[in-house]
C-alpha positions, 0 to 999 in steps of 0.5 A: 932500619931494616926488618927481617921481613925485608930479608925474607923478601929478597931473591937470594939467588940473585946475590952472586957474591958468596960472602954477602949471600951467606950473611943474608942466609945467616941472618934469616936462619938466626932470626928463625932460631931465636927465641927472643926476637927482640934480643936478636934485633937489639944485637944485630940491627946494625948488621942488618942495615949494613948487609941490606945496604950492600945488597941495594948497592950491588944487587938491586935486582934481588930486592923484590919487596914492593916499593912505597907508592908515589904521591903522584898515585895513579897518574904516575903509574898510568904514565909508566904503563904508557911508556912501557907499551911504547917498547917494540919487540925489537927493544925488548929483545935488545934489553934481554941481551943486556947482562949485568957487569960481573963483579971483579975481585976489586969490586968485591974486596971493599965489601969484605971489612963490612961483612967481617964486622957483620960476621963478628956481630953475629958471633957475638950474638951467638955467644950472648945467646948461649949465656942465656940458654940453660947450661947442659951438664958436662958428659961424665965417664959414667954417662958415656959408659951408660950410653954405650951400653944402651946403644948395644941393645939397639943392635937387636935384630929387627925380627927380635924387636917384638920378642918379649923374652929377647928384650927381657934377656937383653935387659938382664945382660946389659944391666949386668955388663954395666955393673961389671964394667963399672966395678972393673973400672973401680967406678963406685959412685953409688949415686951414679951407678944407681941412676944409670942402672935405673935408666937402663931398666926403665928403658926396657920396662917401657919396651916390655910394657908395650909388648905385653899389651 
């Protein structure tokens, strides 16, 4: 079974096929974002194995991880070194001229069903992860109006941001505009009105407190 460490050791730049490269990047990104790493692995282990297998088959040069040591140990390594040293400069130049055959459309197509399966697994994982996350309350009309009102205050000119009187006056104007707008819209939920008025007020009280120091 492949681990996320295997993917982190890949040289992604050497993976030429866009879909495969994207799947590798997605797996790394999702694992980084995952709070529950065990849940991530449980959901996507099969996809990790499949994608890494495709990399091994088509882009072995992207695999930079250290291979397991041979049981022959130093003797085999020494022999390999000797063989490499036998190469002449001419041999090396010839090797450098060799290019990896470019994948044709026919070569890439057989990978698509596997990648599509991995993509589906990743989407299913995201859906399951969302179920486990705390659900945000839906944005109500009250909240949208309050946010727009508060955003108006952010338009204060830079030279007045540190002016205490300007900030106090802005607070009064915004709170009145907020009340008047809700009244005009016949939005009279006392709980929501009070909550949003307090939020506007608290924001400017913090600004005023900072400027008064």
